[in-house]
N, C-alpha and C positions, 0 to 999 in steps of 0.2 A: 448534039443537046446533051447528050452525058456530061461534058468537057464543062458546059453550060450549070448543071443542077450539084456539082463535085465545085464546082467553084465561088455556087452562093453555098455549098455546108462549107467549106474553106473560108469563110468571108464571115458566117456569121458564125461560126462557132472563135474564131482568130476576135469578136467581136466582145465575145460572155466572156471569154478569159480577158482582153482586155479589162473590161468590167471591173470584174472580179477583181484584177490585178489594186484596181486605183479602191475599190472598197478596203480592200486587206491596208493598202498605202493610207486611206486615209479614218484607221482604226488609229496608228497609232501617230498623230498630230496633232495636237493642240495651236491653239494660240497664248502666246506671252505676250504682255508690256515691259519694256526696257527701264525704265522709272532712269534708268543709268545710263553713259557712254562703256563699254566694258570690251575687254578682247575676248573674242572663244576662238580660239588654237592661235594664231597668224591675222584673223583676219579682225577689226574692228568695227563692232554694229553703234549704231546712233541709237539715241534712246527714242520708243515708239514699237509698234507693232511687226509684230513677225508670225509667220506659221516657222513650227518648228516639229518637222518627222521624225522619225528614228525606226531602223531595223533592229530589229534584236541579232545580234548572235549569243545569246546566253551565256554571260550576262555583261558580256560587251556591246554595244551598240554603238552603233554609224550615226550622225546627226547631220539632220541639213536644216536649214536657214533660210528661210524665204519672206521675202522683202515685197508686199503687193497681193504675196498669194500664189507669185508665177515665178521675180526674179529669187534667184540663187546666189546668195548674200556669202554661206562660207558653209566648209563642210566637215567636223571635227569625231573624234575617236571618244567615246565615255562606257562607261559600267556601268550599268543597272543594278540599283540597291530596293532593299527593301527597309524601312522602316516600321518603326511601336507607335507611327503618331501620322494620322490620316489626314492628308492635307487641303483644308479645305477651296483653294483656289491654285493654279497654276504659279511659282513663285518663280523667282531669280535673285539667286544668290551672290554674291558678289566677294571674291577676297580685295587687299589692295596688297598691290609688291611695294619693299622701301621707298621704290621713286617714287609711288603716286597711282599708280598707271592701275585703273579698276582689269580686274579680271572673270569671267563669269566662271563660278568653282561649280557648280548647283545649279543644275533646273529641276524644284519639286512637281510635280503632278497633282494637276487638282483630282479631286474625288479618288486617291487614291493611298497609298502609303508609297508610293515608291515615287524617285528621286536617278535621275543621270547625272553622275559628276564624273567631271572631268579633271584629267593630271594636267599641271604645268609642266 
């Protein structure tokens, strides 16, 4: 009987930790609309809505891009920077390479003055 009690406590504790981890992850996630196709790292992202999540390593960030809220289609390393302007909405900034390829260079986070900047 004592083992069942410990098992219940272990399962309940694990569930609480999992929910806490999900809530922390959700705070660092936003939906972005890509109006144009663009490269992010080695991944080509087609136009559409994507869930962008990031984990901060101050100031470095690891970005995960998911389509339909679950299918991870890209990961990339970037840097979180603060700007003097507060962004009203989430925005995607593209650079165009000499060959015409569009590269996602920056994700501006709506409601903040922060942007994730990607190196080429």
